Each structure stands twice: as structure tokens, then as C-alpha cells.
C-alpha positions as CSV (number, residue, x, y, z in Angstrom):
1,M,14.3,55.0,30.6
2,R,15.2,56.5,27.2
3,K,18.2,54.2,27.0
4,Y,16.0,51.1,26.6
5,Q,13.6,52.5,24.0
6,V,16.0,52.5,21.1
7,P,17.1,48.8,21.5
8,F,13.5,47.7,22.1
9,R,12.4,49.5,18.8
10,V,15.3,47.9,17.0
11,F,14.2,44.5,18.4
12,L,10.6,45.1,17.2
13,L,11.8,46.1,13.8
14,V,14.0,43.0,13.5
15,A,11.2,40.8,14.7
16,M,8.8,42.3,12.2
17,I,11.3,41.8,9.3
18,L,11.9,38.2,10.2
19,T,8.3,37.2,10.6
20,S,7.4,38.9,7.3
21,T,10.2,37.0,5.4
22,W,9.0,33.7,7.0
23,A,5.5,34.4,5.9
24,V,6.6,35.2,2.4
25,A,8.7,32.0,2.3
26,D,5.8,29.9,3.7
27,K,3.4,31.4,1.0
28,Q,5.9,30.6,-1.8
29,Q,6.3,27.1,-0.5
30,S,2.6,26.5,-0.2
31,R,2.2,27.7,-3.8
32,R,4.8,25.2,-4.9
33,L,3.1,22.4,-3.0
34,A,-0.3,23.3,-4.4
35,K,0.9,23.2,-8.0
36,D,2.7,19.9,-7.5
37,S,0.1,18.1,-5.4
38,V,-3.1,19.1,-7.1
39,T,-3.8,18.0,-10.7
40,V,-6.5,19.8,-12.4
41,S,-7.4,18.6,-15.8
42,T,-10.4,19.0,-18.1
43,L,-11.4,16.1,-20.2
44,R,-12.6,16.5,-23.8
45,W,-15.1,13.9,-25.0
46,G,-13.1,11.0,-26.4
47,E,-10.2,11.4,-24.0
48,I,-9.7,8.6,-21.5
49,P,-9.3,9.8,-17.9
50,S,-5.9,9.5,-16.3
51,G,-7.2,6.9,-13.8
52,R,-7.2,3.3,-14.8
53,M,-10.6,2.0,-15.7
54,V,-11.3,-1.7,-15.0
55,Q,-12.7,-3.9,-17.7
56,S,-14.7,-7.1,-17.6
57,A,-12.7,-10.3,-17.3
58,Y,-14.1,-11.8,-20.5
59,P,-15.4,-10.2,-23.7
60,V,-19.0,-9.1,-23.9
61,R,-21.3,-7.9,-26.6
62,L,-23.2,-4.7,-26.0
63,A,-26.4,-3.4,-27.7
64,V,-28.6,-0.4,-26.8
65,K,-32.4,-1.0,-27.2
66,G,-34.2,2.2,-26.4
67,R,-33.3,3.0,-22.8
68,S,-32.1,-0.5,-22.0
69,L,-28.7,-2.0,-22.4
70,R,-28.4,-5.6,-23.6
71,V,-25.2,-7.4,-22.6
72,T,-24.4,-10.8,-23.9
73,S,-21.7,-12.8,-22.1
74,K,-20.6,-16.4,-22.2
75,Y,-19.3,-16.3,-18.6
76,E,-20.4,-15.2,-15.2
77,Q,-18.5,-12.0,-14.4
78,V,-18.8,-8.4,-13.2
79,L,-19.1,-5.6,-15.8
80,P,-18.1,-2.1,-14.5
81,I,-19.9,0.8,-16.2
82,Y,-18.4,4.3,-16.0
83,T,-19.8,7.7,-16.8
84,H,-18.3,9.7,-19.6
85,T,-16.1,11.5,-17.0
86,G,-14.6,8.2,-15.8
87,T,-16.5,7.9,-12.5
88,L,-17.7,4.3,-11.7
89,Y,-21.5,4.3,-12.1
90,V,-22.4,0.7,-11.4
91,A,-20.8,-2.7,-11.4
92,M,-23.2,-5.1,-13.1
93,Q,-23.2,-8.8,-12.2
94,L,-23.5,-10.8,-15.4
95,N,-24.9,-14.3,-15.8
96,P,-24.0,-16.5,-18.9
97,G,-26.3,-15.5,-21.8
98,V,-28.3,-12.3,-22.3
99,N,-28.5,-9.8,-19.5
100,W,-30.6,-6.6,-19.6
101,L,-29.8,-3.4,-17.7
102,N,-32.9,-1.1,-17.5
103,G,-33.1,2.3,-15.9
104,L,-29.8,3.9,-16.9
105,P,-30.2,7.6,-17.1
106,R,-29.7,9.3,-20.5
107,G,-26.1,10.1,-21.2
108,R,-22.9,8.6,-22.4
109,Y,-21.1,5.7,-20.7
110,R,-17.8,3.9,-21.0
111,I,-18.0,0.2,-20.9
112,N,-14.8,-1.9,-21.7
113,N,-13.3,1.2,-23.5
114,R,-16.3,1.6,-25.7
115,T,-18.6,4.6,-25.7
116,I,-22.3,3.8,-25.3
117,S,-25.0,6.5,-25.6
118,I,-28.4,6.1,-23.9
119,K,-31.0,8.4,-25.5
């Protein structure tokens, strides 16, 4: 019975060493993957987010009147409005002529690469 205890202990020691090295290798690989696959960035005001922002198909004229936004367009089109962080807030359907958008919360918005402030 004593004969088998030494090889069994050696076997346990080898198994522990192998599993610990595999765990360390997996941890190092997951760190590498996390650094490569996750992009964390903080935006300063004025910086354009890394994602591509869509613009309206045709030019528009923008004017802020109090808490309302006046959009003048010669064509029927869709105008995407983004928050200052680059998140799409609303896609406004425009008719030819003057269009009014009421009810925008206070803040800064990006419309056709222009900064608009609603106070």
C-alpha cells in the first residue's frame, strides 16, 4: 500500500501544476482579448464619435427659436438628429418648406455635423 502513495502524490502534484499553468495562460489570453475587442473611449465636446453619423440627403437650414427647432428644406427627406454623444435621438421626416420640431429636451445635438443647443 505504501508503494502506491508516492506515485499518486506525484501524479496529483503534476496535475496541479498543469491546471494552474493552463489557468494562468487562459487568464493572460482573456486579458489580451479584452484589450483588443473592447474599445473604451471618452469623448470631449467637439469631437466627432468614431461611428459614422448619417446626414440628410439634401442641405437644410436650421434655426433655434426658444425650445423649438425650425428646419427649412427644399425637398422631402429624413433628417437624423443625434445627441452630443453620437446616439441617434430621432429621425425627423421633412416636407418641402418650413418644418418645426417642438419638444426637444434641453441639451446639445448634432445635426448634419453642426452643433445645435436647445436651452
